[in-house]
C-alpha positions in Angstrom: 0.9 -9.7 -15.0 -1.5 -11.3 -12.6 -0.6 -14.7 -11.1 -2.5 -17.8 -12.3 -4.9 -19.4 -9.8 -4.7 -23.1 -9.6 -7.5 -25.7 -9.0 -6.9 -27.4 -5.7 -9.4 -30.2 -6.2 -8.1 -31.1 -9.7 -4.6 -31.2 -8.2 -5.4 -33.7 -5.5 -7.6 -35.7 -7.9 -4.3 -36.4 -9.7 -2.0 -36.8 -6.8 -4.1 -38.4 -4.0 -7.3 -39.5 -5.8 -8.4 -41.9 -3.1 -8.1 -39.4 -0.2 -11.5 -38.3 1.2 -12.3 -34.7 0.2 -15.7 -34.1 1.6 -18.3 -36.2 3.5 -21.9 -35.0 3.3 -23.2 -36.4 6.5 -26.9 -35.6 5.8 -26.9 -37.5 2.5 -24.4 -40.1 3.7 -22.2 -39.4 0.8 -18.4 -39.6 1.1 -16.5 -38.3 -1.9 -12.8 -38.9 -2.7 -10.9 -36.2 -4.5 -11.3 -38.1 -7.7 -15.1 -38.4 -7.3 -15.4 -34.8 -6.1 -13.4 -33.5 -9.0 -15.6 -35.4 -11.5 -18.7 -34.0 -10.0 -17.3 -30.4 -10.1 -16.5 -31.0 -13.8 -19.9 -32.3 -14.6 -21.6 -29.4 -12.7 -19.3 -26.9 -14.6 -20.4 -28.6 -17.9 -24.1 -28.3 -17.0 -23.6 -24.6 -16.0 -22.0 -23.9 -19.3 -24.9 -25.5 -21.1 -27.2 -23.3 -19.0 -25.4 -20.2 -20.3 -23.0 -19.5 -17.4 -19.7 -18.2 -18.6 -16.8 -16.0 -17.5 -18.0 -13.3 -15.1 -21.5 -14.6 -14.8 -23.0 -15.4 -11.4 -24.4 -18.7 -10.1 -26.2 -18.8 -6.8 -27.2 -21.4 -4.2 -29.9 -21.3 -1.6 -29.3 -24.4 0.5 -28.5 -25.6 4.0 -25.0 -27.0 4.5 -24.1 -29.7 2.0 -21.2 -30.8 -0.2 -23.0 -29.3 -3.2 -22.1 -25.8 -2.0 -18.4 -26.6 -2.5 -19.2 -28.3 -5.8 -20.7 -25.0 -7.1 -17.8 -23.0 -5.7 -15.2 -25.0 -7.6 -17.3 -25.5 -10.7 -17.7 -21.7 -11.0 -13.9 -21.4 -10.7 -13.4 -23.7 -13.6 -15.7 -21.5 -15.8 -14.3 -18.2 -14.5 -17.8 -17.6 -13.2 -18.7 -16.1 -9.8 -20.2 -18.1 -6.9 -23.0 -16.5 -4.8 -23.9 -18.3 -1.6 -27.2 -17.1 -0.2 -28.3 -16.9 3.4 -31.3 -19.3 3.5 -32.4 -17.7 6.8 -33.4 -14.5 4.9 -36.9 -13.7 3.8 -38.0 -13.4 0.2 -37.9 -9.5 0.3 -34.3 -9.6 1.6 -33.2 -12.2 -1.0 -35.0 -10.3 -3.8 -32.7 -7.3 -3.2 -29.6 -9.5 -3.3 -30.6 -11.4 -6.4 -31.6 -8.2 -8.1 -28.1 -6.9 -7.4 -26.2 -10.0 -8.4 -28.5 -11.1 -11.3 -27.3 -14.8 -11.3 -28.1 -16.9 -14.4 -28.7 -20.0 -12.2 -30.2 -20.6 -8.7 -29.6 -24.0 -7.2 -31.9 -24.6 -4.2 -33.1 -27.1 -1.6 -36.6 -28.5 -2.1 -37.9 -26.7 1.0 -37.0 -23.4 -0.6 -38.9 -24.1 -3.9 -41.6 -21.6 -3.2 -39.1 -18.9 -2.4 -37.0 -19.8 -5.5 -40.1 -19.4 -7.7 -40.7 -16.0 -6.2 -37.1 -15.0 -6.8 -37.2 -16.2 -10.4 -39.6 -13.4 -11.0 -37.0 -10.9 -9.8 -34.2 -12.0 -12.2 -35.4 -12.4 -15.8 -34.2 -15.7 -17.4 -32.7 -17.1 -14.2 -32.8 -21.0 -14.3 -33.8 -23.0 -11.2 -32.3 -26.3 -10.2 -33.6 -28.3 -7.2 -31.0 -30.3 -5.2 -31.2 -32.8 -2.4 -31.2 -36.6 -2.7 -30.2 -39.1 -5.4 -33.4 -38.5 -7.4 -33.2 -34.7 -7.5 -33.0 -32.5 -10.6 -29.5 -31.6 -9.6 -28.3 -35.2 -9.6 -30.0 -35.8 -12.9 -28.4 -32.7 -14.4 -24.9 -33.9 -13.3 -25.5 -37.4 -14.6 -26.6 -36.1 -18.0 -23.9 -33.3 -18.3 -20.8 -33.5 -20.4 -17.8 -32.9 -18.2 -16.1 -29.6 -18.9 -13.5 -30.1 -21.6 -11.1 -27.4 -20.5 -10.9 -25.1 -17.5 -11.1 -21.3 -18.1 -7.8 -19.8 -16.9 -8.3 -17.5 -14.0 -5.9 -15.4 -12.0 -5.6 -14.6 -8.3 -7.1 -11.2 -9.0 -10.3 -12.5 -10.6 -13.4 -12.4 -8.5 -14.5 -15.9 -7.4 -17.3 -15.1 -5.0 -19.7 -12.4 -4.1 -20.7 -12.7 -0.4 -23.4 -10.3 0.8 -23.1 -8.6 4.2 -25.6 -6.4 5.8 -24.8 -2.7 5.6 -25.2 0.3 7.8 -27.4 1.9 5.1 -29.9 -0.9 5.5 -29.1 -2.6 2.3 -26.7 -5.6 1.9 -23.4 -5.0 0.1 -21.8 -7.7 -2.0 -18.1 -8.1 -0.9 -16.1 -9.3 -3.9 -13.9 -12.2 -2.9 -11.0 -13.0 -5.3 -9.3 -16.3 -5.9 -6.3 -14.7 -4.3 -8.1 -13.8 -1.1 -9.2 -17.3 -0.6 -5.7 -18.6 -1.3 -4.0 -16.2 1.1 -6.5 -17.0 3.8 -5.7 -20.6 3.4 -2.0 -19.7 4.0 -2.7 -17.1 6.8 -5.1 -19.3 8.7 -3.7 -22.7 7.8 -0.3 -22.2 9.4 -1.4 -21.1 12.9 -4.3 -23.6 12.5 -1.9 -26.4 11.9 -3.8 -27.4 8.8 -2.3 -30.2 6.6 -2.9 -33.3 4.5 -4.1 -35.3 7.6 -6.6 -32.7 8.8 -10.2 -33.7 9.3 -12.6 -30.8 9.9 -16.1 -30.8 11.1 -17.6 -27.6 9.6 -20.8 -26.4 11.4 -21.0 -22.7 10.6 -23.4 -22.0 7.7 -21.7 -22.2 4.3 -23.2 -18.9 3.1 -21.0 -17.3 5.8 -17.2 -16.7 5.4 -16.6 -18.6 8.6 -18.3 -21.7 7.2 -16.4 -21.6 4.0 -13.0 -20.4 5.1 -12.6 -21.4 8.8 -11.2 -23.9 8.1 -13.0 -25.6 5.2 -11.2 -24.1 2.2 -7.8 -24.1 4.0 -8.3 -27.9 4.6 -9.2 -28.5 1.0 -6.2 -26.4 -0.1 -4.1 -28.8 2.0 -5.7 -32.0 0.6 -7.5 -32.8 3.9 -11.1 -33.9 4.6 -14.1 -31.7 5.4 -17.1 -33.4 7.1 -20.3 -31.5 6.6 -23.4 -31.9 8.8 -26.6 -30.2 7.7 -26.8 -28.4 11.0 -25.0 -28.3 14.3 -26.2 -30.6 17.0 -24.0 -30.5 20.2 -24.4 -34.2 21.1 -23.6 -35.4 17.6 -20.6 -33.0 17.4 -19.2 -34.4 20.6 -19.8 -38.0 19.4 -17.8 -37.3 16.2 -15.0 -35.5 18.1 -14.6 -38.5 20.4 -14.9 -41.2 17.7 -11.4 -42.5 16.7 -12.9 -43.8 13.4 -13.9 -40.3 12.5 -10.6 -38.9 13.5 -11.5 -35.2 13.7 -8.5 -32.9 14.1 -10.2 -29.5 13.6 -13.4 -27.7 14.7 -14.5 -24.1 14.3 -17.5 -22.4 15.8 -18.9 -19.4 17.6 -18.9 -19.2 21.4 -22.5 -20.5 21.5 -21.4 -23.8 19.9 -18.9 -24.3 22.7 -21.4 -23.3 25.3 -24.0 -25.8 24.0 -21.4 -28.6 23.9 -20.2 -27.7 27.4 -23.7 -28.0 28.8 -24.3 -31.3 27.1 -24.2 -34.4 29.4 -21.6 -36.1 27.1 -19.1 -33.3 27.5 -17.2 -34.7 30.5 -16.9 -38.2 29.0 -15.8 -37.1 25.5 -12.3 -37.9 24.4 -10.8 -34.7 23.0 -7.3 -36.1 22.6 -7.4 -36.2 18.7 -8.7 -32.6 18.4 -5.6 -30.6 17.3 -7.3 -27.2 17.0 -10.6 -25.7 18.1 -11.2 -22.3 16.5 -13.6 -19.7 17.7 -14.7 -16.4 16.2 -17.8 -14.3 15.5 -17.8 -12.9 19.0 -15.5 -12.7 22.0 -15.1 -16.0 23.9 -16.1 -15.6 27.6 -13.2 -16.4 29.8 -15.1 -18.9 32.0 -16.1 -20.8 28.8 -12.5 -20.7 27.5 -11.2 -22.0 30.8 -13.7 -24.9 30.9 -12.4 -26.1 27.5 -8.8 -25.5 28.4 -9.3 -27.7 31.5 -10.2 -30.6 29.1 -7.0 -30.0 27.2 -8.6 -28.5 24.1 -6.5 -25.9 22.3 -9.0 -23.0 21.6 -7.7 -20.6 19.0 -9.4 -17.2 19.0 -9.4 -14.6 16.2 -10.9 -11.7 14.4 -11.9 -11.3 10.8 -14.4 -9.9 8.4 -16.1 -11.1 5.2 -14.0 -8.4 3.4 -10.7 -9.9 4.7 -11.5 -13.5 3.6 -11.7 -13.5 6.8 -8.6 -13.9 8.9 -6.9 -10.7 10.2 -5.9 -11.5 13.9 -5.3 -14.8 15.6 -4.6 -15.4 19.3 -2.3 -18.3 19.6 -3.5 -21.1 21.9 -0.5 -20.6 24.2 -1.7 -17.0 24.9 -5.5 -17.8 25.1 -5.8 -17.4 28.9 -2.9 -15.0 29.5 -4.4 -12.6 26.9 -8.0 -13.3 27.5 -10.1 -10.6 25.7 -7.5 -10.1 23.0 -8.3 -11.0 19.4 -4.6 -11.8 18.9 -1.9 -10.6 16.6 -1.9 -10.1 12.8 -1.7 -13.2 10.6 1.5 -13.5 8.4 0.5 -12.0 5.1 -1.6 -9.0 6.4 -0.9 -5.5 7.7 -2.8 -3.8 10.4 -2.9 -0.3 11.9 -4.9 1.5 14.6 -5.5 5.1 13.5 -7.1 8.2 14.7 -9.8 10.2 12.8 -7.2 11.7 10.5 -5.7 8.3 9.6 -2.6 8.7 11.8 -1.2 5.8 13.8 -2.0 6.0 17.5 0.4 4.8 20.3 0.0 1.5 22.1 -2.9 1.5 24.5 -4.8 4.3 22.7 -8.1 3.5 21.0 -8.6 4.1 17.3 -10.1 2.5 14.2 -8.6 -0.8 13.0 -7.4 -0.6 9.3 -6.3 -3.7 7.3 -4.2 -4.0 4.1 -2.9 -7.1 2.2 -3.7 -9.7 -0.4 -6.5 -11.0 1.7 -8.5 -7.8 1.5 -11.4 -7.3 -0.9 -10.9 -5.1 -4.0 -14.3 -3.6 -3.2 -18.1 -4.1 -3.2 -20.1 -5.3 -6.2 -21.6 -2.3 -8.0 -21.1 0.0 -5.0 -18.7 2.8 -6.0 -20.0 4.9 -3.2 -19.0 2.3 -0.6 -15.7 1.7 -2.3 -14.8 5.4 -2.1 -15.5 5.6 1.7 -14.2 2.2 2.8 -10.6 2.5 1.6 -7.6 4.8 2.0 -4.5 4.0 -0.1 -5.5 0.3 -0.1 -6.2 0.2 3.6 -9.7 -1.1 4.5 -11.5 0.8 7.2 -13.0 -2.0 9.4 -15.3 0.4 11.3 -14.1 -1.4 14.5 -12.5 0.5 17.3 -9.4 -1.2 18.7 -6.3 -0.8 20.7 -3.0 -2.6 20.7 -0.8 -3.4 23.7 3.0 -3.2 24.1 3.4 -6.8 23.0 1.4 -6.3 19.8 -1.8 -8.0 20.9 -5.0 -6.3 19.5 -8.2 -5.7 21.4 -11.4 -4.9 19.7 -12.8 -2.3 22.1 -16.0 -1.1 20.5 -17.8 -0.9 17.2 -17.8 2.5 15.5 -20.7 1.1 13.5 -23.8 0.3 15.5 -23.7 -3.4 14.5 -24.1 -6.0 17.2 -23.4 -9.8 17.1 -26.2 -12.2 17.9 -25.2 -15.9 17.9 -22.2 -15.1 15.8 -24.2 -13.3 13.1 -23.8 -9.6 12.5 -27.0 -7.6 12.9 -27.1 -4.0 11.6 -29.7 -1.8 13.3 -30.3 0.3 10.2 -31.6 -2.7 8.3 -34.0 -3.6 11.1 -35.0 0.0 11.5 -35.9 0.3 7.9 -38.3 -2.6 8.3 -39.8 -1.1 11.4 -40.5 2.2 9.7 -42.9 0.4 7.3 -45.4 0.0 10.2 -48.1 2.7 9.6 -48.7 3.3 13.3 -45.0 3.8 14.1 -43.6 7.3 14.3 -39.9 6.5 14.9 -37.7 3.6 16.2 -34.2 2.7 17.0 -32.5 -0.7 17.5 -29.7 -1.4 20.0 -28.0 -4.6 21.1 -28.4 -5.7 24.7 -26.6 -8.6 26.5 -28.1 -12.1 26.3 -26.7 -15.2 28.1 -27.4 -17.5 25.2 -26.8 -15.5 22.1 -24.3 -12.9 23.4 -26.4 -10.0 22.3 -30.0 -9.6 21.0 -31.9 -6.6 19.7 -34.0 -4.2 21.6 -36.4 -2.0 19.7 -37.1 1.4 21.2 -40.4 2.5 19.5 -42.4 5.8 19.4 -46.1 5.4 18.3 -47.8 8.1 16.3 -50.3 10.3 18.3 -53.8 8.8 18.4 -52.6 5.4 17.1 -52.1 2.1 19.0 -49.4 -0.5 18.5 -48.6 -3.6 20.5 -45.3 -5.4 20.9 -46.7 -8.4 19.2 -47.7 -6.4 16.2 -44.2 -5.1 15.9 -42.7 -8.7 16.1 -45.2 -10.1 13.6 -44.3 -7.4 11.1 -40.6 -8.0 11.6 -41.1 -11.8 11.3 -42.5 -11.4 7.8 -39.5 -9.3 6.6 -36.4 -10.3 8.5 -34.5 -13.4 9.3 -35.1 -14.8 12.8 -31.7 -13.8 14.2 -32.4 -10.2 13.3 -35.7 -10.0 15.1 -35.7 -7.7 18.2 -36.1 -9.7 21.3 -37.5 -6.8 23.3 -39.8 -3.9 22.5 -39.7 -0.7 24.6 -42.3 2.0 24.0 -41.2 5.6 24.7 -42.6 9.1 24.1 -39.6 10.3 22.1 -36.1 9.3 21.1 -33.1 11.2 22.3 -31.3 13.2 19.6 -28.1 15.2 19.3 -27.7 18.8 18.2 -27.9 17.8 14.5 -31.2 15.9 15.0 -29.7 12.4 14.7 -30.9 9.8 17.2 -28.2 9.6 19.9 -27.4 5.9 20.3 -25.0 6.3 23.3 -27.9 7.8 25.3 -30.2 5.0 24.2 -27.7 2.4 25.4 -27.3 4.2 28.7 -31.1 4.3 29.1 -32.1 0.9 27.7 -28.9 -1.1 27.3 -30.0 -3.9 29.6 -32.3 -6.8 29.2 -35.6 -6.5 31.1 -35.1 -7.3 34.7 -31.6 -5.8 34.8 -30.8 -2.4 36.2 -29.6 0.3 33.9 -27.9 2.0 36.7 
């Protein structure tokens, strides 16, 4: 019999009702656990009146705000499924996702109204609700809704969220996140992250991303702490809040670029970091000089590795080992198993490169409506991460390479196949391939290697203009390289290792 999942917000509304739960910094709205609980109940009541029930989906297309968490917990009270959408995506990209998830309701920011109207034509009968400000339709809906009379019982095995990740086939896959996965991540990440009742987190990663929701926001709410939510990251304002004793921040989580931008800000040297208990970093490796600059200010930087499919924590590098084991993603979190295996699924000895596999209660049961992906992504409950890794004699893991061609730009995963599919829609283009190349600001950016059809002309600007209409900004190739032909292997496939050898540097750098 599956274990019952319990509502964290309702619990703290009973036990510590005056404790601050969330602070929406853009809308200047602090909510105690009692007030937050009441809003979640009213939203759940409105959703039920809109036809959302057990197993139905409700989506949100909004920049960071406390309403994202309201929808997450309101869906849980109905047994419904929460679908956070990447607002940086274009309408064609979102159309595929909504056509797959078929939500009954889409809550959106006013600036996305035109996109929402276009998306409403994709999903028949989907209701729209505009949020943002005291006079919004969202606030009127909550004010007029009857609070949910009784919460739908859910178990740790029930799906709570569908989070879409780009796939190597060029189409996003919806990773199913269960209530149990979110709970176990709160345990797995909360302990090494020193999360507790007194924790105050500034969450700056986008809340459509597993990092924004779960590093450390949901663990902090699970512990009865406080989550402060700015609409967007601004390095000077982040430093001001970190140093302000009235704010009392104890936790921060970002990608390396966030730490780089704060380090370069003139207020960095005079900021008081003494109250910051944990500074987490993920999404991409933390450069050692950047790590050392923060360590010199006494900031405990905790590195790690995870995936959307693992809710996300898998490996954590303890702050005491951050410099000694620079380059390592750390060791497995408590309630998770990891292996490094060869092509036959056999464990490899320490120091040998293989594929990282993960198993545990924090791992997704599969992808939404994707039996093909589910068959190829798991072996006896072990998730194939697609990441090549090695483990040393002390049990520290190193992510060596990606067996998939994905690269990371500003902490966001970019899958070349998705960009290539868009490029192939250009009539003048014969063939194309995308690789990631180093970039000082974003870690990596895309380079498109393009072959033009005989007798046709195509400019780099035309390629970029086409991509801008169909892809989020972070997926756009930064560089365009025109060639006569792409290198291929004996089976006719484009040979990416040769492309990287030939073109794997940014312009102005030598490829050796």
